[in-house]
C-alpha positions as CSV (number, residue, x, y, z in Angstrom):
1,X,-3.0,-14.5,-34.3
2,X,-4.0,-11.4,-32.4
3,X,-7.3,-11.6,-30.5
4,X,-9.7,-8.7,-30.1
5,X,-11.6,-7.6,-27.0
6,X,-15.2,-8.5,-27.2
7,X,-16.3,-7.4,-23.7
8,X,-15.4,-6.4,-20.2
9,X,-17.4,-7.4,-17.1
10,X,-16.9,-6.1,-13.5
11,X,-18.2,-6.8,-10.0
12,X,-17.6,-5.9,-6.4
13,X,-15.4,-8.2,-4.3
14,X,-13.8,-7.7,-0.9
15,X,-10.1,-7.0,-0.4
16,X,-7.8,-8.3,2.4
17,X,-9.1,-5.5,4.7
18,X,-12.7,-6.4,4.1
19,X,-13.3,-3.3,2.0
20,X,-15.1,-3.4,-1.4
21,X,-12.9,-3.3,-4.5
22,X,-13.4,-4.0,-8.2
23,X,-12.7,-7.2,-10.1
24,X,-12.7,-7.1,-13.9
25,X,-12.9,-9.8,-16.5
26,X,-11.7,-9.3,-20.1
27,X,-13.2,-11.4,-22.9
28,X,-11.3,-12.0,-26.1
29,X,-13.1,-13.4,-29.1
30,X,-16.0,-14.3,-26.8
31,X,-13.9,-16.2,-24.3
32,X,-12.9,-15.2,-20.8
33,X,-9.1,-14.5,-21.1
34,X,-8.0,-12.3,-18.3
35,X,-9.1,-11.3,-14.8
36,X,-7.8,-8.8,-12.3
37,X,-8.6,-7.4,-8.9
38,X,-7.7,-3.9,-7.9
39,X,-5.6,-3.3,-4.7
40,X,-6.3,-0.4,-2.4
41,X,-4.0,1.2,0.2
42,X,-5.0,2.1,3.7
43,X,-3.8,5.7,3.1
44,X,-3.7,7.8,0.0
45,X,-1.7,10.9,-0.8
46,X,-3.1,14.0,-2.4
47,X,-1.2,13.3,-5.6
48,X,-2.5,9.7,-6.0
49,X,-5.1,8.7,-8.5
50,X,-8.6,8.9,-7.1
51,X,-10.7,5.9,-6.4
52,X,-14.4,6.1,-7.2
53,X,-16.4,5.3,-4.0
54,X,-20.2,5.5,-3.7
55,X,-20.5,7.2,-0.4
56,X,-23.7,6.8,1.7
57,X,-24.3,4.2,4.4
58,X,-23.8,1.0,2.6
59,X,-20.4,-0.6,2.9
60,X,-19.4,2.4,5.2
61,X,-19.4,4.6,2.2
62,X,-16.8,2.5,0.4
63,X,-19.1,0.8,-2.2
64,X,-17.9,0.6,-5.8
65,X,-21.1,0.3,-7.8
66,X,-20.1,3.5,-9.7
67,X,-16.7,2.1,-10.5
68,X,-18.3,-1.2,-11.7
69,X,-20.6,0.8,-14.0
70,X,-17.7,2.8,-15.3
71,X,-16.1,-0.4,-16.5
72,X,-19.2,-2.1,-17.9
73,X,-20.8,1.0,-19.5
74,X,-18.0,3.3,-20.5
75,X,-14.6,1.6,-20.6
76,X,-15.9,-1.6,-22.2
77,X,-17.5,0.4,-25.0
78,X,-14.3,2.1,-25.7
79,X,-12.1,-1.0,-25.8
80,X,-14.4,-3.5,-27.6
81,X,-12.9,-4.3,-31.0
82,X,-9.3,-3.4,-30.1
83,X,-6.4,-5.8,-30.2
84,X,-5.8,-7.2,-26.8
85,X,-2.1,-7.3,-27.1
86,X,-1.6,-3.5,-27.7
87,X,-1.4,-2.5,-24.1
88,X,-0.1,1.0,-24.8
89,X,-3.1,1.7,-27.0
90,X,-5.5,0.3,-24.5
91,X,-4.1,2.3,-21.7
92,X,-4.0,5.5,-23.8
93,X,-7.6,5.0,-24.7
94,X,-8.6,4.6,-21.1
95,X,-6.7,7.7,-20.0
96,X,-8.2,9.7,-22.8
97,X,-11.7,8.5,-22.0
98,X,-11.3,9.5,-18.3
99,X,-9.9,12.9,-19.4
100,X,-8.7,14.0,-15.9
101,X,-5.2,14.1,-14.5
102,X,-6.0,11.9,-11.5
103,X,-8.6,9.4,-12.9
104,X,-11.4,11.3,-11.0
105,X,-14.1,10.8,-13.7
106,X,-14.0,7.0,-14.1
107,X,-12.0,6.2,-10.9
108,X,-8.6,4.6,-10.6
109,X,-10.3,1.4,-9.3
110,X,-12.2,1.2,-12.6
111,X,-9.4,2.2,-15.0
112,X,-6.7,0.0,-13.3
113,X,-9.0,-3.0,-13.1
114,X,-9.7,-2.8,-16.8
115,X,-6.1,-2.2,-17.7
116,X,-4.9,-5.2,-15.6
117,X,-7.6,-7.5,-16.9
118,X,-6.6,-6.7,-20.5
119,X,-2.9,-7.2,-19.6
120,X,-3.6,-10.7,-18.2
121,X,-5.6,-11.4,-21.3
122,X,-2.8,-10.2,-23.6
123,X,-0.3,-12.4,-21.8
124,X,-2.6,-15.4,-22.1
125,X,-3.0,-14.8,-25.8
126,X,0.8,-15.1,-26.2
127,X,1.0,-18.0,-23.7
128,X,3.4,-16.0,-21.5
129,X,3.5,-15.2,-17.8
130,X,2.6,-11.6,-17.2
131,X,6.2,-10.7,-16.0
132,X,7.6,-12.0,-19.3
133,X,4.9,-10.4,-21.4
134,X,5.5,-6.9,-20.0
135,X,9.2,-7.3,-19.2
136,X,10.4,-8.2,-22.7
137,X,14.2,-8.5,-22.8
138,X,14.3,-7.4,-19.2
139,X,11.9,-10.1,-18.2
140,X,14.7,-12.5,-17.5
141,X,16.2,-10.5,-14.6
142,X,15.7,-12.1,-11.2
143,X,13.2,-10.2,-9.0
144,X,14.3,-9.3,-5.5
145,X,11.7,-9.9,-2.8
146,X,10.8,-6.9,-0.7
147,X,9.3,-7.7,2.7
148,X,7.3,-5.5,5.0
149,X,8.3,-6.6,8.5
150,X,7.3,-3.6,10.7
151,X,4.1,-1.6,10.3
152,X,3.1,1.8,11.5
153,X,1.1,4.8,10.4
154,X,-2.3,4.0,8.8
155,X,-1.3,0.3,8.7
156,X,-1.2,-0.2,12.5
157,X,-2.7,1.0,15.8
158,X,0.6,2.0,17.2
159,X,2.6,5.2,17.9
160,X,4.9,4.6,15.0
161,X,4.5,7.2,12.2
162,X,6.5,5.4,9.5
163,X,4.0,3.1,7.6
164,X,6.3,0.4,6.3
165,X,9.7,-0.8,7.4
166,X,11.0,-3.1,4.7
167,X,13.9,-5.4,4.2
168,X,15.4,-6.1,0.7
169,X,17.7,-9.1,0.6
170,X,20.7,-8.2,-1.5
171,X,23.5,-10.2,-3.1
172,X,21.9,-13.6,-3.1
173,X,22.2,-16.0,-6.0
174,X,18.5,-17.0,-6.2
175,X,15.1,-15.7,-5.3
176,X,14.7,-18.6,-2.9
177,X,17.8,-17.7,-0.9
178,X,16.7,-14.0,-0.7
179,X,13.2,-15.1,0.4
180,X,14.7,-17.4,3.1
181,X,16.9,-14.5,4.4
182,X,13.8,-12.2,4.6
183,X,11.8,-14.9,6.5
184,X,14.7,-15.5,8.9
185,X,15.0,-11.7,9.5
186,X,11.2,-11.6,10.2
187,X,11.4,-14.3,12.8
188,X,14.6,-12.8,14.3
189,X,12.8,-9.5,14.7
190,X,9.9,-11.3,16.4
191,X,12.4,-12.8,18.9
192,X,13.9,-9.4,19.6
193,X,10.5,-7.8,20.1
194,X,9.4,-10.6,22.5
195,X,12.6,-10.2,24.5
196,X,12.0,-6.5,24.9
197,X,8.4,-6.9,25.8
198,X,7.2,-5.2,22.6
199,X,5.6,-8.0,20.8
200,X,2.0,-6.9,20.2
201,X,-0.4,-7.0,17.3
202,X,0.1,-7.5,13.5
203,X,-0.4,-4.7,11.1
204,X,-2.5,-4.6,7.9
205,X,0.2,-6.0,5.8
206,X,1.6,-8.7,8.1
207,X,4.4,-6.8,9.8
208,X,4.7,-6.4,13.5
209,X,3.0,-3.4,15.0
210,X,4.7,-2.6,18.3
211,X,4.6,0.7,20.2
212,X,8.2,2.0,20.0
213,X,10.0,4.8,21.8
214,X,10.6,6.6,18.5
215,X,10.4,6.0,14.8
216,X,14.2,5.7,14.8
217,X,13.9,2.6,17.0
218,X,12.3,0.8,14.1
219,X,15.6,1.0,12.2
220,X,17.8,-0.2,15.0
């Protein structure tokens, strides 16, 4: 039996960098069914969806009261009564409500939070993990871990311009084996950096953040 959205709630929380972000709850038939927190990057490109930030002195201008209001007073009104397991219709409704090409009216932190909370609620309604719920027939494919082992750019206080150097374990028979290979690579890199006197701080996303002679040295 398909449940229907009866409410959305939202609040400010802090992300892993200590910056405000939005957390959204989705209620189905009066019961909390899905919750999601919105990630935020350290850098954003001019073509990315726009976050709604409050400006001003509080929270160094990064407050999200406006985005929280967008969820509770605008998006919630549009989604209440809709079937929670029609993700396409929910997302299309949110996009139409925003009415801009880059989410500038409601804010990407509001629209994404609402969409993800509904997604988690829909998966819960069908008693499926999210990856299976959205993956369908492709949901049985084994994921490949991607690991950020060297940080630069806006993710680190170093002279390296490239923001993320990542390793992708390929050809392993299980996720666990691929994960082990990535972890072993991370620790091997740590040893090489220590040997070369380059072991310094850790970047925003857990990768090493050394000062290197050039960006190309990060690939060697």
